[in-house]
N, C-alpha and C positions, 0 to 999 in steps of 0.2 A: 502493499498500499504507500500512498506516496503522501507523506506529513502535510498539514497544512503550512508549515513556516517553510519556505520556497529557500533553495540553496543556489545562489547565484550571484556573481562580482560584480551586477549592473545595478545592486542596491545598496546607499551607503548604510554606514552602521548604525544609525540611529532610527532606522527602520522598525529596529525591534523592541524600542520603548513604548510603543503601544499605539492610542492614535494621533500622537503628534510626530508620527514618524513619515519624512518627506521622501519621496521619488525624485533620483536624479535621471530624466527622462532621456534617449535617446536625441542624437539632432535632430531636430523639429524639421530643418530644411529637407529630409528625405521622406516627411509625411506630408502629403497634399493634402489641404483641407478640402472637407467634400461636405455638401451640405450646408447642415448646422453644428454638423459634430466640430467641436474644435480640435485643433493639432494636438492639445494634450491626452485628450480620450484615445485620439489613433494611437496617439505614442505609448500610452496605457496599455492600450490593447496588443501591440506590438510586444511589449514587454511582457505582457502576461503568458506571450506565445513564447518566448526564450525563456521563461522560467518553468513552463510545464515542461519543454524541450527537454530543459539543463536537468531537472528533476526528473525524469526518467530514465535518462540516459544514464545518472549518477546513481540513485537509491532505488529505482525498481527491479525488480526480481521477476517479474513477467516473460512470457516467452516472448511476446512483440518487441519487437526489436526498435531498438531508437530511431532509427531509419525511417520505418511504416509510421511511426508517432510523428515525428519529424514533417512527413509528408502530409498526413491530416492535416498537421495545425498549421502548415500552409493553405494547404484547399480551403480550409475552415474561417482562416482570416480573410482571404480572398474573397470568399462568399459573402461573408458578414460585410465588408466592405461595400459589396455588390449590390446588395439588400437595401443598404441604409443611403445609398449614392441613387437608390431607383434604376439601377443601370443592372439586372439583371442577365440578359442576354451576354453579360460574360462572364458571368459568375460560373465556377468548375462543377462539374457533376461528383456530386458528393455519395458515397457509398451509407447506404443502411444500415450499418454495423453498430454491435457494442462497443467497439473500439473507438469510433466516431463520435457515437453520444457520449462517452465515458469521456473523450479530449473535449470536448464542447463543455460539457460542465465543468472541468478542470479549470478550462480559460476563463469561462464565466468567474469564478469563485476566485482567483486570481485578478481579476479585472477589477472585482467589488474591492478586494486590499487596497489594490494599487490607485483606485479612485481616491477611497477615502483619505489616504497621503498626502496626494495633490492640494498645491497651495498656489494661487487660490483656487478652492471647489468648484469645479464650471457648472453651470447650470444645469438646474434640475431637469429640464427639456430636453437637455443635450445627453445627460446620461440616458433620460429614460428614452430618448431615439434611439442609443447605440444597444441598449438592452432589448428593446422591443426588435431590434434586429436578429440579435443572438437567438431571442427563442420563438419567432418565426423561421429562424432557421432549424433550433431546436424540433420543431413540430415535423419540418418538411424533411428530415433525417428520421423519426420514428419509423420504427417496421413495420411495413404494410403488411399486416397479417392476414389481412381477407385475400392477397394474393397467395402469400404462404400455405393459406388453407386451398387454395383454389388449385395449385400446383402440388400439393400433398393428394388431394381427393381424386385429380388425373393422374397421378403416379400407379404404380402397380400395387401398392398397399393399401390404393384409398377406401376399397370396399372393406377390409379390415377395420380402417379408421371408423368408419360407418359404423360397423359392426360393434364396435369397443364403447364408441359414445352412446349409442340406442341402448345399449346394457347396462350401461353407467347409470344412464336415465333412468332404466326399469328397475334395478333393484331398489331404490328408495321408496319408489312408488309400490312396490312389492309390502313394504313395510305400513305404507298409510293403508292400504286397503286391507290388510289384518287388523290394524288398529281403529280403523273406522267399522270394520264388521262386526268388533268386539263389543266395542261402546255401544252399537245400537242395538246389539241383542241383548245389552244389559248385563254384562258378564263381568262388569267394572263398576256396578254400580246402577240405581233407575236413573232412567232418561224421560224427560217430558215430552209429550208428541212433537213439540215444536223443536228438542235438540234431534228428536228420531229422525225426522224431516231433512235437517240439516244435514246429518249424518248419511242419510242416504246421497245428498247430493255431493257430499266430500267423495262417498264411493265413487259415485259413478262418472265423476270428473278423472278421480285417479285411474279409472278402467279404461276410461278413454285414452288416458293420456299413455296407460302401460299397452295398451294396444297399437297404438300408433307407435311405439316402440318396438314391439314386436312384428308390425308390419317392416317396418325399416329394416329389421334384422333379416325378415323373411325373404324380401324384396331383393335384399343384397345376396342371398344365398340362392336365389332363383325364384321364390314366392311358388313353388308348385309341391311342396313338400307337406306331407300327410304325417300328422305326430301320429295319427295310430295307422302304421302302415299296414297290419292286417285288418280287414271289417270286423267288426265286436258288434255284441249285442246291446241295443239301449232303447229308451222309451222316448218317442218324439214328443208325447207329452212334457215329460220331465225338459227337455230341451227349451219348448216353447215357454215354459213357464220359467225356467231361469233367467231368458232373452227379457220376458217381461220384468220381474223381480229387478234387473241390472236397471233399467231406462226407466221405470216406474218413478221415480223421484224429479227426474227429466220432463217428464212426462204431465206429472202434476203441477209442475214449475207453470208451465206452460198452459194448463188448462187444459189439457187433450187427453184423451181414453186412448189405451192400448187394449187392441181384444186380441185373444187368440183363438183359432180351431184346431183340432188334431182330428187324425181318421179313429174309426173305431179298431182298426187292426193299430193297436199303440204299438207293437214290440217286434223292432227290425234289426236287420243285421247292417251294418254300413259303418261310415269315420265320423262319430259323432261330437268331435273337437272341431276337426275341420268345419262340419256343419253347423256348429254352435257359433263358430267364429264368423262365419258369413252372414247366418241372421242376423248376429248381434250389431256386427257394421253396417248392414242395409238398414235395421230398425232405428238404429240410431242417428242414420243421415234422414230416415223420413221425418224423424221428431223435430230435427234442425230446421228441415225447410216446410214444415209445419206448423200455421200461426193457430189455426182454428179446426176444430173438428177431430177426425181420428187417426190412428195407425192400426192396420190389421196385419196380424202376424198368422197364416192357416197353412195347414198340410193337410191337401186330399188325396186319398187313393185314386188314379186314374185306373187302376186294371188291378190283379191281385197283387204285383210286387212294384208297380208304381208308383211313385208319391211325387205329387207336385207342389214345391214351396213357393210362396209369395209371402211378399211385404208389400201392401198397398197403403198410400197416405192418400189425405185428402189437401196437400201443398198446393205450391203454386204450378208445380209442374216444371219440366225442363225444356229449355227454349231452343228451337233447331241448333243454333249455332253451338251451342254448348253439347250435344252430342257427338260432333264430330269427334272430340276428343275425352268425351267420358272415361273410357277405359285406360288411357294413359296416364302413367304415374309422371309426377315434378311436373305437371302442368301448369300454365300461368292464368288466373282467371284476366279476363278482359278487362274489365270493372270492377271496382270494389262494392261486393252484395252481389254478385253475379252468383248464376247459379253455381258449384264445385263440389265434389261429393267430399272432398275436404281441400283444407289449401295447397296441400301438395298431391293429392289424388292417389294417394296410396291404399286408402281402406279400398274403392270399388276394384283397381288394379288385383288387389290381392283376392278379395273376393271370385273374382274373374277366373284366376289361373287358380283357386281352390276348387271351384265348380267344374272345371277341366279336369284337373287331378281325381275329381270323383267320377269323372264319367261322363261329364252333362255340360251344358250353352247356358252361361248365364245369360236371359233376354230381358228389354225394357219396353214399357209401353207408358206413353205419358199425352199428356193432354194439358195444354198452358190455362190454368188457371184453376183447373179441376183434381188434380194430381197426379201420380206416380205408381207404377207399380213393375216392382224388379220382380222374375221368376225364374225357375230351373226345374228340372223333374230329373230325378233318380232311380234309380232301380235299387231297391230294398229288398231283400226278400225275407220273410216271416222267422222271426227268431222261435226255435223251440223251446227255450227256456226266458224266462223274466232276467233282464241284465241283474248283477247283484246290487243292492244296496250300497 
């Protein structure tokens, strides 16, 4: 580390006595007066550069060479002068590196120490003008993290980075879901009706965020993986009731009704995890774009083994221009408030991929001002035995 007190032959001995120290500036004839900044301030800035350069060479144990630091100092001093003079076209291109930012901070610190020793002290407006140029330069050499992130995402490990971020988001959300459910069910003490409703909203919101994180991870891995690889027995009614329970707080908050209907032959063999995820995503979206009326989730037996699932709402409907990109992930809305399954478009893309993985196709019917219906049919043989509780 470089100590605050500089080691330099440019400064007279009485510098070290406190605020009354005096600076012996270099030959002011070599410093051209620029704008409203007096020559003494430019001299102080040049002297600050000499001090930092000398200290780094003599005292620093960093791996960075003194020659490299000296080059940074020369470029930074020229850039500050160009900014203050208003001749930015002549300013050198500066690297956005930690070294450049550190050197500029040292220059600023040394400059302030030297200015305090000038007699007479320059006008405050001149000092502020020089410091403003330094602060502007500091902003310009800050790391461009958005560009760094874009380059990282475009790199070979970009998808892995996305999965890591989504996983880090989902982990605390899992804890929120567990705690909200525990409190809602009164396991930690009784709750009022209002508190139960509020906890339901917390659970639904956290579940939605967790589902989006899962969608990101799933899409990064292809989006068509079935958690339950082999078909297993399940209850259609149980899935529909579970979806309704999760979204019920959202529906009540908007004054909407959630209807469910299941076939008489309830026990089937299929992929309940993927099916639940699709129906929950579709139902959540239906509630989002419905302001009055109801959302209906039903399953109808079309023949002995085929069951049609549908989520219907009485919302605003989907405009024709939105239909073209409805199933595309990471699409952009044309205008704020326009129809979009989600801000990123992940939910519907995942729904379509999962439905296709189960051997079907996700379809949609919509009428502007009347509502929308998403539906698909699955071949689900009857289960010989009821699924385990």
